[in-house]
NUMIKOL-216583 format. One record per atom (N, C-alpha, C): residue number from 1; residue in three letters; atom name; y, z, x. Coordinates in Angstrom, 1 decimal. Layout:
% NUMIKOL-216583
- n, res, atom, y, z, x
- NUM, Ala, CA, Y, Z, X
...
This chain:
% NUMIKOL-216583
- n, res, atom, y, z, x
- 1, Met, N, 29.7, -52.6, -35.9
- 1, Met, CA, 29.9, -52.2, -34.5
- 1, Met, C, 30.8, -53.3, -33.8
- 2, Leu, N, 30.5, -54.5, -34.1
- 2, Leu, CA, 31.3, -55.6, -33.4
- 2, Leu, C, 32.8, -55.5, -33.8
- 3, Val, N, 33.1, -55.1, -35.0
- 3, Val, CA, 34.5, -54.9, -35.4
- 3, Val, C, 35.2, -53.9, -34.5
- 4, Glu, N, 34.5, -52.8, -34.2
- 4, Glu, CA, 35.0, -51.7, -33.4
- 4, Glu, C, 35.1, -52.2, -31.9
- 5, Val, N, 34.1, -52.9, -31.5
- 5, Val, CA, 34.1, -53.4, -30.1
- 5, Val, C, 35.3, -54.4, -30.0
- 6, Asp, N, 35.5, -55.2, -30.9
- 6, Asp, CA, 36.6, -56.2, -30.9
- 6, Asp, C, 37.9, -55.5, -30.9
- 7, Arg, N, 38.0, -54.4, -31.7
- 7, Arg, CA, 39.3, -53.7, -31.8
- 7, Arg, C, 39.6, -53.1, -30.4
- 8, Arg, N, 38.6, -52.4, -29.8
- 8, Arg, CA, 38.8, -51.8, -28.5
- 8, Arg, C, 39.1, -52.9, -27.4
- 9, Ala, N, 38.4, -54.0, -27.5
- 9, Ala, CA, 38.6, -55.0, -26.5
- 9, Ala, C, 40.1, -55.6, -26.6
- 10, Ala, N, 40.5, -55.8, -27.9
- 10, Ala, CA, 41.9, -56.3, -28.1
- 10, Ala, C, 42.9, -55.3, -27.6
- 11, Ala, N, 42.7, -54.1, -27.9
- 11, Ala, CA, 43.6, -53.0, -27.4
- 11, Ala, C, 43.7, -52.9, -25.9
- 12, Ala, N, 42.6, -53.2, -25.3
- 12, Ala, CA, 42.5, -53.1, -23.8
- 12, Ala, C, 42.9, -54.4, -23.1
- 13, Gly, N, 43.0, -55.5, -23.9
- 13, Gly, CA, 43.4, -56.8, -23.4
- 13, Gly, C, 42.2, -57.4, -22.6
- 14, Val, N, 41.0, -57.2, -23.1
- 14, Val, CA, 39.8, -57.8, -22.4
- 14, Val, C, 39.0, -58.5, -23.5
- 15, Ser, N, 38.1, -59.3, -23.1
- 15, Ser, CA, 37.2, -60.1, -24.0
- 15, Ser, C, 36.2, -59.1, -24.6
- 16, Arg, N, 35.5, -59.6, -25.6
- 16, Arg, CA, 34.4, -58.8, -26.2
- 16, Arg, C, 33.3, -58.6, -25.2
- 17, Ala, N, 33.0, -59.6, -24.4
- 17, Ala, CA, 31.9, -59.5, -23.4
- 17, Ala, C, 32.3, -58.5, -22.4
- 18, Glu, N, 33.5, -58.5, -21.9
- 18, Glu, CA, 34.0, -57.5, -20.9
- 18, Glu, C, 34.0, -56.1, -21.5
- 19, Ala, N, 34.4, -55.9, -22.7
- 19, Ala, CA, 34.4, -54.6, -23.3
- 19, Ala, C, 32.9, -54.1, -23.4
- 20, Ile, N, 32.0, -54.9, -23.8
- 20, Ile, CA, 30.6, -54.5, -23.9
- 20, Ile, C, 30.1, -54.2, -22.5
- 21, Arg, N, 30.4, -55.0, -21.5
- 21, Arg, CA, 29.9, -54.8, -20.2
- 21, Arg, C, 30.4, -53.4, -19.7
- 22, Leu, N, 31.7, -53.1, -19.9
- 22, Leu, CA, 32.3, -51.9, -19.4
- 22, Leu, C, 31.7, -50.7, -20.2
- 23, Leu, N, 31.6, -50.8, -21.5
- 23, Leu, CA, 31.0, -49.7, -22.3
- 23, Leu, C, 29.6, -49.4, -22.0
- 24, Leu, N, 28.8, -50.5, -21.8
- 24, Leu, CA, 27.4, -50.3, -21.5
- 24, Leu, C, 27.2, -49.8, -20.1
- 25, Gly, N, 28.0, -50.3, -19.2
- 25, Gly, CA, 28.0, -49.7, -17.8
- 25, Gly, C, 28.2, -48.3, -17.7
- 26, Arg, N, 29.2, -47.8, -18.5
- 26, Arg, CA, 29.5, -46.4, -18.5
- 26, Arg, C, 28.4, -45.6, -19.2
- 27, Ala, N, 27.9, -46.1, -20.3
- 27, Ala, CA, 26.8, -45.4, -21.0
- 27, Ala, C, 25.5, -45.4, -20.1
- 28, Leu, N, 25.2, -46.5, -19.5
- 28, Leu, CA, 24.0, -46.5, -18.6
- 28, Leu, C, 24.1, -45.6, -17.4
- 29, Ala, N, 25.3, -45.6, -16.8
- 29, Ala, CA, 25.5, -44.7, -15.6
- 29, Ala, C, 25.3, -43.3, -16.0
- 30, Thr, N, 25.6, -42.8, -17.2
- 30, Thr, CA, 25.4, -41.4, -17.5
- 30, Thr, C, 23.9, -41.1, -17.8
- 31, Gly, N, 23.1, -42.1, -18.0
- 31, Gly, CA, 21.7, -41.9, -18.4
- 31, Gly, C, 20.8, -41.7, -17.2
- 32, Arg, N, 21.3, -42.0, -16.0
- 32, Arg, CA, 20.4, -41.8, -14.8
- 32, Arg, C, 20.4, -40.3, -14.4
- 33, Asp, N, 19.3, -40.0, -13.7
- 33, Asp, CA, 19.1, -38.6, -13.3
- 33, Asp, C, 20.3, -38.2, -12.4
- 34, Asp, N, 20.6, -39.0, -11.4
- 34, Asp, CA, 21.7, -38.6, -10.5
- 34, Asp, C, 23.0, -39.3, -10.8
- 35, Gly, N, 23.1, -40.2, -11.8
- 35, Gly, CA, 24.3, -40.8, -12.2
- 35, Gly, C, 24.9, -41.8, -11.2
- 36, Val, N, 24.1, -42.2, -10.2
- 36, Val, CA, 24.6, -43.1, -9.2
- 36, Val, C, 24.0, -44.5, -9.5
- 37, Asp, N, 24.9, -45.5, -9.6
- 37, Asp, CA, 24.5, -46.9, -9.7
- 37, Asp, C, 24.5, -47.5, -8.4
- 38, Arg, N, 23.4, -47.5, -7.7
- 38, Arg, CA, 23.4, -48.0, -6.3
- 38, Arg, C, 23.6, -49.5, -6.2
- 39, Thr, N, 23.3, -50.3, -7.2
- 39, Thr, CA, 23.5, -51.7, -7.2
- 39, Thr, C, 25.0, -51.9, -7.2
- 40, Gln, N, 25.7, -51.2, -8.1
- 40, Gln, CA, 27.2, -51.4, -8.1
- 40, Gln, C, 27.9, -50.9, -6.8
- 41, Ile, N, 27.4, -49.9, -6.2
- 41, Ile, CA, 27.9, -49.4, -4.9
- 41, Ile, C, 27.7, -50.5, -3.9
- 42, Ala, N, 26.5, -51.1, -3.8
- 42, Ala, CA, 26.2, -52.1, -2.8
- 42, Ala, C, 27.2, -53.3, -3.0
- 43, Arg, N, 27.4, -53.7, -4.3
- 43, Arg, CA, 28.3, -54.8, -4.6
- 43, Arg, C, 29.7, -54.5, -4.1
- 44, Arg, N, 30.2, -53.3, -4.4
- 44, Arg, CA, 31.5, -52.9, -4.0
- 44, Arg, C, 31.7, -52.8, -2.4
- 45, Leu, N, 30.7, -52.3, -1.8
- 45, Leu, CA, 30.7, -52.3, -0.3
- 45, Leu, C, 30.7, -53.6, 0.3
- 46, Ala, N, 30.2, -54.6, -0.4
- 46, Ala, CA, 30.2, -56.0, 0.2
- 46, Ala, C, 31.5, -56.7, 0.1
- 47, Met, N, 32.4, -56.1, -0.8
- 47, Met, CA, 33.8, -56.7, -0.9
- 47, Met, C, 34.7, -56.2, 0.2
- 48, Pro, N, 35.7, -57.0, 0.6
- 48, Pro, CA, 36.7, -56.5, 1.5
- 48, Pro, C, 37.4, -55.3, 0.9
- 49, Pro, N, 37.9, -54.4, 1.7
- 49, Pro, CA, 38.5, -53.2, 1.1
- 49, Pro, C, 39.6, -53.5, 0.1
- 50, Ala, N, 40.5, -54.4, 0.4
- 50, Ala, CA, 41.6, -54.7, -0.6
- 50, Ala, C, 41.1, -55.2, -1.9
- 51, Gln, N, 40.1, -56.0, -1.9
- 51, Gln, CA, 39.5, -56.5, -3.1
- 51, Gln, C, 38.8, -55.4, -3.9
- 52, Arg, N, 38.1, -54.6, -3.1
- 52, Arg, CA, 37.4, -53.4, -3.7
- 52, Arg, C, 38.3, -52.5, -4.5
- 53, Ile, N, 39.4, -52.2, -3.8
- 53, Ile, CA, 40.4, -51.3, -4.4
- 53, Ile, C, 41.0, -52.0, -5.7
- 54, Ala, N, 41.4, -53.2, -5.6
- 54, Ala, CA, 42.0, -53.9, -6.7
- 54, Ala, C, 41.0, -54.0, -7.9
- 55, Thr, N, 39.7, -54.3, -7.6
- 55, Thr, CA, 38.7, -54.4, -8.6
- 55, Thr, C, 38.5, -53.1, -9.3
- 56, Met, N, 38.4, -52.0, -8.5
- 56, Met, CA, 38.2, -50.7, -9.1
- 56, Met, C, 39.4, -50.2, -9.9
- 57, Ala, N, 40.6, -50.5, -9.5
- 57, Ala, CA, 41.8, -50.2, -10.2
- 57, Ala, C, 41.9, -50.9, -11.5
- 58, Glu, N, 41.5, -52.2, -11.5
- 58, Glu, CA, 41.5, -52.9, -12.8
- 58, Glu, C, 40.5, -52.4, -13.8
- 59, Glu, N, 39.3, -52.1, -13.3
- 59, Glu, CA, 38.3, -51.6, -14.2
- 59, Glu, C, 38.6, -50.2, -14.7
- 60, Thr, N, 39.2, -49.4, -13.9
- 60, Thr, CA, 39.7, -48.1, -14.3
- 60, Thr, C, 40.7, -48.3, -15.4
- 61, Arg, N, 41.7, -49.2, -15.2
- 61, Arg, CA, 42.7, -49.4, -16.3
- 61, Arg, C, 42.0, -49.8, -17.6
- 62, Arg, N, 41.1, -50.7, -17.5
- 62, Arg, CA, 40.4, -51.2, -18.7
- 62, Arg, C, 39.6, -50.1, -19.4
- 63, Leu, N, 38.9, -49.3, -18.6
- 63, Leu, CA, 38.1, -48.2, -19.2
- 63, Leu, C, 39.0, -47.2, -19.8
- 64, Leu, N, 40.1, -46.8, -19.2
- 64, Leu, CA, 41.1, -45.9, -19.8
- 64, Leu, C, 41.6, -46.4, -21.1
- 65, Ala, N, 41.9, -47.7, -21.1
- 65, Ala, CA, 42.5, -48.3, -22.4
- 65, Ala, C, 41.4, -48.2, -23.4
- 66, Leu, N, 40.2, -48.5, -23.1
- 66, Leu, CA, 39.1, -48.4, -24.1
- 66, Leu, C, 38.9, -47.0, -24.6
- 67, Ala, N, 38.9, -46.0, -23.6
- 67, Ala, CA, 38.7, -44.6, -24.0
- 67, Ala, C, 39.9, -44.1, -24.9
- 68, Arg, N, 41.1, -44.5, -24.6
- 68, Arg, CA, 42.2, -44.1, -25.5
- 68, Arg, C, 42.0, -44.6, -26.9
- 69, Arg, N, 41.5, -45.8, -27.1
- 69, Arg, CA, 41.3, -46.4, -28.4
- 69, Arg, C, 40.2, -45.7, -29.1
- 70, Ala, N, 39.3, -45.0, -28.4
- 70, Ala, CA, 38.1, -44.3, -29.0
- 70, Ala, C, 38.5, -43.0, -29.6
- 71, Thr, N, 39.6, -42.5, -29.2
- 71, Thr, CA, 40.0, -41.1, -29.7
- 71, Thr, C, 41.0, -41.2, -30.8
């Protein structure tokens, strides 16, 4: 499994730890009844708007890169 995680992480330009965090976050978010991660929302709302947008854009870029490698 680590070989695959490392491959996806390298393709996305992120560390193994970041890839695992992103993949687990996505998997755990889908396991909730309502699919809402209220802790993540609270953290995002505490950020200034420009930082929030930049953070979300970067995470989206990383997730898309990981998803492309999975197919």
